[in-house]
ZANUSE-896287 format. One record per residue (C-alpha): residue in three letters; y, z negated, x. Coordinates in steps of 0.001 Angstrom, whole numbers, plus 524288, in hexadecimal, padded with zeros to 5 digits. Example, Ala and Ser with C-alpha at 12.3 -4.5 7.8 and 13.67 -1.06 7.14 Angstrom:
REM residues 2
ALA7EE6C7E1888300C SER7FBDC7E41C83566 
END
This chain:
REM residues 331
UNKE021C14883814B7 UNKE0BD0148A48218F UNKE184E14F34822C4 UNKE1E731519F82EE4 UNKE2BE91538383183 UNKE34741561F83C05 UNKE4249154D483C60 UNKE4A721578884888 UNKE57141599C84327 UNKE565E15B38834FD UNKE47F815DCC830E3 UNKE3D5C1656F83763 UNKE30F9166DC82F4E UNKE236016956831A5 UNKE1DBF176B4832B8 UNKE123617CC2838CA UNKE1088188CE840A1 UNKE021B18CA18447E UNKE00FC190BF851E8 UNKDF88C18CF185C97 UNKDFC4B1866386AC6 UNKDF74B192A3871B2 UNKDFFF419BF586A93 UNKE03A41A6D587271 UNKE139A1A67487794 UNKE1D8E1ACB786E8A UNKE1EC31BBDA86D9F UNKE2BC71C02D86DD9 UNKE301E1CA10862A6 UNKE37A21D6E986178 UNKE45C11D51F865DA UNKE4DA91D05285A33 UNKE58A11DA0A85705 UNKE65031D60B85B78 UNKE71241D649851B3 UNKE7EA81DC49853E5 UNKE85B71CF2185445 UNKE841A1C52185964 UNKE79A51C9E98638D UNKE6EE01BFCA8670B UNKE6AF51BD458759F UNKE645D1C83B87BB7 UNKE598F1BD3187F20 UNKE56A01BB64870F7 UNKE4E631C77E86E21 UNKE40221C1118728B UNKE40041B52486AC5 UNKE31C01B369863CF UNKE33241B0DE8551C UNKE257F1AB988551C UNKE1BD61A60085FE6 UNKE10391A8A68584F UNKE0A971B32484FE6 UNKE109E1B471842A0 UNKE093B1B537835A4 UNKE111C1B83F8294D UNKE0E581B14D81C15 UNKE14D01B56480F0F UNKE1A7D1AA08807B7 UNKE16141A87E7F8CD UNKE1F2719ED57F39E UNKE2ABC1A7747F15D UNKE2E291B4187EAA4 UNKE2AA91C10B7F2EB UNKE21CA1B8E77FA97 UNKE1BA91C416800B8 UNKE28DB1C8D68066C UNKE2A581BB8480EBB UNKE21F21B87781A77 UNKE22C31AFB08233D UNKE1B401AE9A8318E UNKE13811A1B78353D UNKE0BBF1A040842EC UNKDFD6219AD884179 UNKDF3851978184C81 UNKDE6B918FDD84CE1 UNKDE88F181F18514E UNKDDE4417D2C85C7F UNKDD07C17DBE859B7 UNKDCFA61707F85829 UNKDD9D016B2C84D8A UNKDE1A015E38851F8 UNKDE363157FA8489A UNKDD6B415BD3840C5 UNKDD6CA1634083825 UNKDE05816D2483B94 UNKDEE75169ED837DD UNKDF9031742383434 UNKE06BC1731083811 UNKE11C517AD4831AE UNKE1DF717E07839A7 UNKE2AE517EE98330C UNKE3612185C583AA0 UNKE4570181C9839F8 UNKE514018BDC836AA UNKE543518FF98437D UNKE449C1904384840 UNKE38BF1993E844B5 UNKE2997194CA84305 UNKE284E19A3685191 UNKE323918ECF85603 UNKE268B1856A85360 UNKE1EB918B1F85FCD UNKE1DBE17F148676E UNKE19E1176A885B56 UNKE10BF180BE856C3 UNKE09AD17F658633D UNKE09BA170E186450 UNKE043D16FFE855F4 UNKDF92D179D085892 UNKDF734173F88642B UNKDF55C166EB85CE4 UNKDEB7816D4B8536B UNKDF4E5171688487F UNKDF48817E2984158 UNKE037F183058411F UNKE0AED18BB8837D7 UNKE18D018E5083B72 UNKE1F311977083219 UNKE2C1F19DD88328E UNKE344E19BAB8246D UNKE37FB1A87981D6A UNKE442D1AC9F82286 UNKE41B11A7B28303A UNKE3D0A1AEAC83C64 UNKE30A01B7E283A51 UNKE30961B4C082A2D UNKE35871BE2E820F2 UNKE44541BC6081D9B UNKE45EA1BF9C80E7B UNKE53821BE9A809B4 UNKE4E471BC107FC37 UNKE47111AF6080100 UNKE49431A1257FCD5 UNKE4B79199C78082C UNKE498818C6280422 UNKE416B180BF80A1C UNKE395E181AC7FCD0 UNKE35D218F818008C UNKE324618CB180DD7 UNKE29AA1826C80A69 UNKE22A4189AD8005D UNKE20ED194B180B4C UNKE1A4518BF181498 UNKE10FA1874B809DB UNKE0EDC195B5806DC UNKE0B981984D8169F UNKE021A18B8F81668 UNKDFB70190C880B2F UNKDFA0E19E5A81132 UNKDF4001988C81E1B UNKDE9A2190A58144B UNKDF10618351818BF UNKDEF9F17BA880C07 UNKDEF9A16C688125C UNKDFA99165FB81744 UNKE029E16B89823C1 UNKE0B341640882DB4 UNKE18BC16A6F82B80 UNKE224C16A3D8361A UNKE304116E1783451 UNKE3BA91700983B70 UNKE4A9F1710B83956 UNKE4A7C1791082BAF UNKE3C5F1792C82E2B UNKE3CF216A6582C2A UNKE437B16CEC81F2F UNKE39651758E81A66 UNKE2DBC16B8982020 UNKE336B162C2815D5 UNKE345116A7180B25 UNKE264016EF780D5F UNKE21C31607180D9D UNKE297F15DAD7FFF2 UNKE242916AB07F9C7 UNKE1713169677FFEC UNKE134615AD98031B UNKE045715E5780214 UNKE04A41696C80C24 UNKE0E16161CB81654 UNKE0503157C981DC3 UNKE104915329825F0 UNKE1E2C1583C8299E UNKE2598158D183591 UNKE345C15C1283580 UNKE3CA315EBB84171 UNKE4B371614184301 UNKE4CB9165A083537 UNKE57E116BC9831E0 UNKE78AC19C8884E78 UNKE71621A8CA84FB8 UNKE731B1AE5C85C7B UNKE6B9A1AA89868C3 UNKE768C1A26186E34 UNKE796B19CF38618F UNKE6C181989785DD6 UNKE68DA1934E86B37 UNKE755118BDC86B7D UNKE71EF184D385E8B UNKE64521819D862B1 UNKE67CA17CCF86FEE UNKE7083173C9868D4 UNKE69CE16F9C85D42 UNKE5AF21709E86110 UNKE5A4616DDC86EE0 UNKE666D1647F87265 UNKE6E2716E7687A41 UNKE6138170E488473 UNKE5ACA17CDC8853C UNKE4E111837C88936 UNKE491C190DC88A81 UNKE3DEC18CC9880FC UNKE48B518BF887561 UNKE4D7319A778784C UNKE41A31A014870CB UNKE46E31992F86324 UNKE546D19EBC8659D UNKE50451AC9F86864 UNKE46AB1AB0285B27 UNKE521A1A8AF85273 UNKE5BC81B35185912 UNKE51861BDAE856D9 UNKE4FE91B96184952 UNKE5EC11B8F484734 UNKE5F141C69484BF8 UNKE52AD1CC73848A9 UNKE50261D6C783E0F UNKE51D21CBD083433 UNKE5DDB1C6F48386C UNKE655E1C85982BA9 UNKE5AF61C1A3823B9 UNKE58721B65A82C8F UNKE671B1B2B482C45 UNKE69521B3C081EC3 UNKE5BD31AAB781D57 UNKE61DA1A182827D7 UNKE6CF219E9A81E81 UNKE64CA19C68813FA UNKE5C0A1924D81B81 UNKE69D218B9F81EAA UNKE6BFB18BC280FB1 UNKE5D711854980E7E UNKE5FA017A7B8192F UNKE6BF7176CB811B0 UNKE6801177DA803BA UNKE5A21174308042A UNKE5A4216576809DD UNKE4DB015E5A80B64 UNKE51B0150BF81110 UNKE52E3149DF80365 UNKE43E614C98801FA UNKE3FCA146F780E23 UNKE3AF313A7F805CE UNKE326B142567FE8D UNKE29D71471980ACA UNKE1BA0142F7808A9 UNKE14FB1483C815B5 UNKE175313FB782267 UNKE236B145AB828F2 UNKE26D8146B18373F UNKE36CC147D183AE7 UNKE386214C6B84986 UNKE466914C5784C06 UNKE4D8C151CA85767 UNKE59A21488C85665 UNKE63D114FC585D90 UNKE626015C118547A UNKE6FD315EE584FE6 UNKE6AEA16A5884728 UNKE72431696783964 UNKE7490174EB83065 UNKE817D1745C82B0A UNKE86C516DE6837F3 UNKE8E761793483C3D UNKE956617B708303E UNKE982E16CE382D72 UNKEA4DD165EE82EFB UNKEA3DE15EC983C89 UNKEA314150FB8370D UNKE97301568F82F45 UNKE8F8415D0483958 UNKE90CE1510B8420A UNKE88C414B6F837E6 UNKE7D9D15498838F9 UNKE714F156A983FC5 UNKE6FBA1485184269 UNKE6163148A88443B UNKE604813BA884BE1 UNKE636A1362A83EC1 UNKE5D6713FB28347A UNKE503D13CA583A99 UNKE502412DFC83771 UNKE55E5131E6829AA UNKE4B7A13C36825E8 UNKE3FFB1329282AD1 UNKE461B12773821D6 UNKE43FE1313D81534 UNKE358A1363881975 UNKE2AAD12EF2811F3 UNKE21BD1304881EC0 UNKE2A5E13364829A5 UNKE2A12132CF83834 UNKE36D5136FB84149 UNKE356E13C3384E28 UNKE414D13C718567F UNKE44FC144CE861F1 UNKE519113DB186659 UNKE54C3148CB87128 UNKE50641561B86916 UNKE576215F0686057 UNKE544E1684F8542E UNKE487016ED785A57 UNKE40271635086131 UNKE33BB16B4A86031 UNKE398A1754A8695B UNKE422416D93871EE UNKE376916275874BF UNKE2B0A167B386FE5 UNKE21E215F7A876B1 UNKE283D15237871D9 UNKE294515962864DF UNKE1C1115D1286229 UNKE166B150B0868A8 UNKE1D261481B85DFA UNKE1924152CE8533B UNKE0AFD15284856E9 UNKE0AF414405858B4 UNKE10381421E84A44 UNKE075514C7A84554 UNKDFC27146B584AEF UNKDFCAB138A7843F6 
END
């Protein structure tokens, strides 16, 4: 059994999204409804929240399951599987991301012969946002297992998680070691256009900016100011509570699968830094030290370091990231 783990900051876990390399370009949704205050940038109304066709699947592992739906994208892998037989990758997104954010990785994995599945977690993006729901890593992991069951995938899959998705990937590997063939953890771990862009530019892209990053800022703004704004804001508060009260770092030594950590060492992401005393905040987000430390806890770990990248290496340097990822997956 193999466990792939991407860690580029805190942790990012393996998650798969099925999509083909020939997937069509994103189709913009209807413009989001603007709030009275604060107003989003006028350029934010055409952000796509899904680059590929969305399918919905009810979760079966929680009460009122019929009322909880979450989307996933699927597409066929190339006609000749590489490796043979066809493998499946599950891509798990982070707190400020959606399944759609994986579109570059979806294309790279699909081209390499993987079936890819990239869900939006309940409470995020195109998934339903119930107030009564238990927003926990255990529940999200159970949802992931339910989705695999619904798709008829009973064997082990490659789970790739980023940021919060890395925490989820770890919990999935602990709860379902026979279903996680390998784990990848990448950089685990403001709501106006200006504030979201400012945060991402500093933490994710080390002060640089590309027009290609703008679609993900607009995606978040559309969610924050869309028809489900109130529910989404409340859920985001619960997700912060999840991160702070459901740690997984003390359980790394229990992971059975082969695990890959992918770390952007200049990541400065750290939930809580903004309200911590300066002397405490200065000690947070040291991913150049966190990577080797986590590696020392993993029974079957490998560390790939990106010394000059931040929180989202799969977006800021996709060619290098996917080359390293596919090289490790192919071993």
